[in-house]
Each structure stands twice: as C-alpha cells, then as structure tokens.
N, C-alpha and C positions, 0 to 999 in steps of 0.2 A: 477527377481527384485521385490521388494515389491510394491504392488499396491498403487499408490498415493491416499492418503485420501483427499488432498486438490488440487484443480485446480485453478491456478492463470492465469487469461486472460488479456491481454492488451499489453502495451508497454515495450520494453526492448531497452535500449539506452546507450549512454555515457553522464554523466554529466561533463562538463568542469567547474570546481570549481575555482573561483578567489583565487589567492595567496596573494592578497591584500584586507583584510577585510576593509570595509567602503568606498572603492572607487567605482565610477560610472563605467558603462560599458566602456566608452570611456577612462577612466583613468587607467584601469587594463592593465598591461604589460605582465603578465604571468599567465598561467592556468595549472591545473593538472586534468587530465582526470580519472574518476572513472566509472566503469559499474553501471548502475542504471535503473530507470523505476520503478514505484511503484509495479506493479503486479510481476515483475521479483524480486525486493527486497523481497517481501513476500515469494516468491517461494524458494528463496535462504536461507532465515532466518529460515524456518520451519524445514528442515532436520537438521540444527545445534541444534535445540531444541528437535529433535527426532520424528518429524512428516514427513512422506514422502509426497512429493509434485510433482506437474507437472506444467510446464509453457506452455501456448498456446499463440503464438504471431507470428509476422512476421518480419524477418530481411533481409537485402540486401545480395546479393551474393558478398560480399566484405570482406576485412580483418576484419573490425570492427564486422560485423555480425558473421563471423566464430569464432572470439575470444570470443564473448559473449556466443555463444552456447557451445564452449569448456568449458568456466567457469561453466555454468549450469551443464554440465555433470560431472565436476570434484567434485561438492559439495556432493552428486549428486542430480540433479533435473531431473525428466523425461522430455525429449525433443521431444517425439514422436509427439506432437502437434505443434511443431515449423514449420512454413512455410517460403520459401525463395522467395523473389521477384527478377526477373532476371535483372531488371534495376534500381529500386528505392534504394537509399543508406540507410544504417542504420543511425538512427537519433542521433545528438549531441545537447545537450541543454547547454546554457551558464548560469552558476549559480553565482550570486553575494552574498557575505557574509557581514553581518553587523559586527560591532565590537564586538557584543555579540554572534556571531556565527549563528544567524538566516540567512536563505538564501531566495533569491528570483530568479525565473526563468524568465529570460529576453529576451533571443534571442536564435537563432539556429546557429550552428557552422559556416556554410558557407553562412549564410544569405539566404538560400533557403526558398521559400514559404513552410509553415508548411505542405501543403498537398502532397509534393513531396517525403516524407520519406516512407520507407518500411512498418513501423508499421501501417500506414493508410490503407494498402491494405490487411489486414487479410481477408481471403476469407471464408464466412459461409459455402460454399459448401464443403470445405475441412475439417471442424469440423466433427469428427466421435463420435459415441456414446461409443466407447471403454473406454475412460478415465472416462466418466460419469457413466457408469455402476457400477464402484467400488468405486467412490468418495463419501465423506460425505459432502464436502463443496466446493463452487465455490466463489472465491474472484475476485471482479471487482473494477475498478475505473471509472471515468467518462471521462477522456481525449479522449479515442477513440470514444465517442459519436459525436465528432466534425467532423467525416469523414464518408463518404457514405459507403464505403466497411466495415470498422471496426465496424460501427454502426450496419450493418446487421449481422455481425459475433456475436456481443453481443446479438442481438435478437435471433439468433439460439442457442447460448449457454444458454440463459434463457429457451428456449423450452426444450432443452436436460436436463437441471437441474430439471425442473418441471417433466419431463417424468420419470426420475429415482430418484426422491425424494432427490435431493441434495440441501442442504441449501445454500442460497445465502447471501453473506456478501459484502456490498458495502462500500468502502472508497471513499467519495466524491472527495478529492484530487483536489481541484479546481486550475487550472492553466490557466489564462486568455490568456497567450501567445500562447496556442494551438489553440485557437478559432478565426476564421476569422470574425465571427459575435457572439460576446459575449451575445448578447440579446436573441440568439436562445438556450442558454445553459439552463436556469432554467426550461423551460417547459419540455425539454428532460430529465433532471435529476429528476424532479418530477415524470414523467411517470415511469422512471426506479425504483425509490424508492418504487413505489407501488408493485413491483414485487419481492422485496428482504425480507429477514428474519431478518438480522441484518444490522443496519446502524451506521457507525462511521463517525463523522464530526469534524473538527476543530471548535472552538468557533466562529470564523469570518464566517465560512461556515453555521453554524447553524443560525446565525443572518441574513445572506444574504437570505437563502432559506425559513426560518420559522419565522423570526423576534423574535426569542427567543432562548436562550441557554439552556433551561430547557429540558433535555432528556424526562422527563415524559410528558410534554406538546407536544413535537414532536411526541412521540409514540402515545398519544392520538389522535393527529391530523390525523396520517395515519391509525391507527386502526388495522393494520395487521401485525405490527412488533413484533418480539419476543425479540428485544433488541435495545436500542440506547445508544451510547457512544459519549459524547462531550468532546473533549481534549482541553486544554488551556495552554499548554506549562508549564511554571514554576508555573502556578496556579493550576496545577493538572487536574483531570478528573472527570466528572459527568456521572453517568449512570442510566439507567432504564432497567433492565434485569428481564423479567417477571413481577412480582409484586414488585420487590425490587428496590428501588432508593437509591442513595447515592453519596458520593464524596470521591475521593481518593486524598490526597495531593501529589504533585510532589516530586520526590527524588531531593534534592538540591545537584547538582554535579557541577564540573568544566567542562564547555562545550567547546569542541574543534570545533564540526561541527554538526549542527542539521539535515544534509541531511540524509534522510532514517529513522529518528527516528520514525515517525508515522508509517512507514511500519513495523518496528520491533514490534511496539506496536500491530498492527493488527496480526502479525505472533504469538506474544505471547498470544493474545486473542484466536485465532483459535486453537493453540496448546493446550491451556487449555480446550477448548471445546472438543477436540479430546480426551483428557486424562480423563476428568471428566463426559462428556456427557451433553447435553443441559439440561436434566431434573434436573441436580444438581444446576442450577441457581435458582431454587425455594427456595434454602437455602440461606438466607440473607448473612451469613458469607461467603459461597462459592462464591456467586456473587461478594462480595468485593474482596475476594482473587484472583479471576480471573482477575479483572481489575488491581489490584495491581501488579500482575505478569507481565501483559502486559505493565504496566508503568515501571517496573524494566527493561524489555527487551529494551523498547525505550529509557530509560535513559542511559544504558550502551552504546548504539550506538553512543550517542553524545559525548562520551569521546575520540573518534578516528575519523579520517578524512574518507570521503566517506560514502557510504551506505552499500553495500555488504561487503566490507573489514572490516567494523566496527562492523559487527553483532556479538553478543555474542553467546557462546555455552550454552547448557543447564547447565553445571557445573557452568559456570560463573554467570549465572542468579540465579541459586539456592544459590550460596554462597553470592552474593550481595543481594539477596532478604531476606535472613536470617539476614545478618549483618546490612543492611541499610534500616531501616523502612521508609516509606513515610514521608517526611517532615524533615528527619534527614540530617544534613550537612555531606557530604562525598565527597572525590575526585573521586569517581567512580572506584577505583582500587580494 
C-alpha cells in the first residue's frame, strides 16, 4: 500500500442530520445518519482527490465503530492508527439544518455526557512513529483538546510531527457542544496554534480568537505560520500564504447541505500542497489557484447530503473548477 502522505488525527463519528430544515431540536421528528467527524472527513476526501491518507482516532467496539472503520478501508484510508475502546461507544452528534442548509451541532445521540465517547480516549502511548516517518502533513482539529486522553494524544502527535519534519495544519472547527467548560478552550487553542504551520479558520472563529478576520494580521500576530486561510461561506475566502495575500470569491451554487464542506476545503488545500509543494506558494498566482481549488472542493460537497458521501472526486473538481469560476452562478452539477 502507498505510504500515506497526510495523517488526519481526531474524531470519527456519526452525524444525525435533521430531515426538517429550520426546526428546533425538540421539533425534529426524523433524522438521517451520515459518517463524519472533521479529521475523518478530510482523511476520506484526500484519496478521492488522489492523495493517500491515514486516519488516527478511537472508536468503540460496537457496530457503529466497525462500520466506520470498514468505510475508511473501502475508500481506502490507512487505518493502522485506529484504536478501539472496549467499553466507550462510538459518538453520535445531532445536527440541525437551517432553511439555507447551514448546520449547527447541538446534542449527542443518546444524551450521554460528552466525555463518555470512545474518541475522547485516544491513547498517546499507542501512537507510533511509523506513519509519521513517511508523512508530509498532519491535519488536526480542536475538538479533542476538550478531553484529557485525546489532548495528550494531540501533544504526542505534535512531538512526532516535529521529530519527522511533518508540516502541521490546524482547522479550528469550533464546536461548543463538545466542551464542558467553553472558557477553557481559547487558551488551549492559542497554545496549539503556536505549534502549527498552516491555520484555517471560519470567519466567526477568527473574530473569536483574534478579533480580526484579516489572515495577514493573524499571521503577523503569531509570527511562525506559513499560511492562514479565513473562510466565510458564500462570501468566499481570504488568505495569507507566505508573502501573498488575497481573496477568492465563493462559487455560487445550489446548496443541499453544508456538512463537511469545510473539511473538503481543507482536503483540497492539502492535496494541492502535496501536488505543487509548499515552495510554490511563493508564486501569487499559484497561491490563489490553491485556495480556489480548495473552494471548489468545498462547494461541490454542499450539493449533496452528508459529509463523506458528498465528497467529490478529482475528476469532478477538475471539471467544475474549469467550468465554474469563483463567483459564477452554477447549480454545481
């Protein structure tokens, strides 16, 4: 098997997405379950684009956990870093949708306390150097910072990445429902940001953490980042990659479901870095093309339901990318 170039570490779970857009949690009477979890979504999107990946995370020894690992293997994603917890269940998250397709993560499937799920028990001691020795990138989120075991696993992964010169990409992916103490999150996230090479934030996350949505200002504040991207949905994306700053307008498309769009964006971005090399970002035109490609991958994901099921292939992105320039009205087909 080809050595994975990208390691995605964190949560894998089932999103239970409301079938009644615009309704409150109490008013929803039917749901559809889709496999998800941001790092798992990125891991699955990458091989579809042509970049081999690995997923590192923890699932329960239950039917949901087994089915998720089977899905990863079928894509295929390297699952040698998957751990199994003997008693904790695989996580389910309830996802509400607005009338316009935007989603909000509001609760857990059986009302368990957030700390009881398998993903929180990822063990640092079981992370091995094997995957890191041949990888180019490590992709992380912040959800697993909320839990003691998985927080220690992230720290170990950072050590391995630094030891083997693996570039680190962080997608903040703020989800308050995962945190028992939301006030504890910002200091932990800021400490993590100091260790990464590329930072991707949604507009509201940038405002929350840095009181600005200007990626150049954020990059200057941190001082050690090689790139910052701030996404803003239908308003497009702003970026600071090396010395190059700019904005890419969104693709105007008919949105079915925004779940996983940001993760496909990350996958598109990392795939382009693997294809072109980080050094290519010094070219202003290439930097813009990389962000536009990522935007196209994210846009296509919104035209279908779910996260992993909706991810485009490389051929689909290439065709869409050529036909539908950012800002052009298209139905996404």
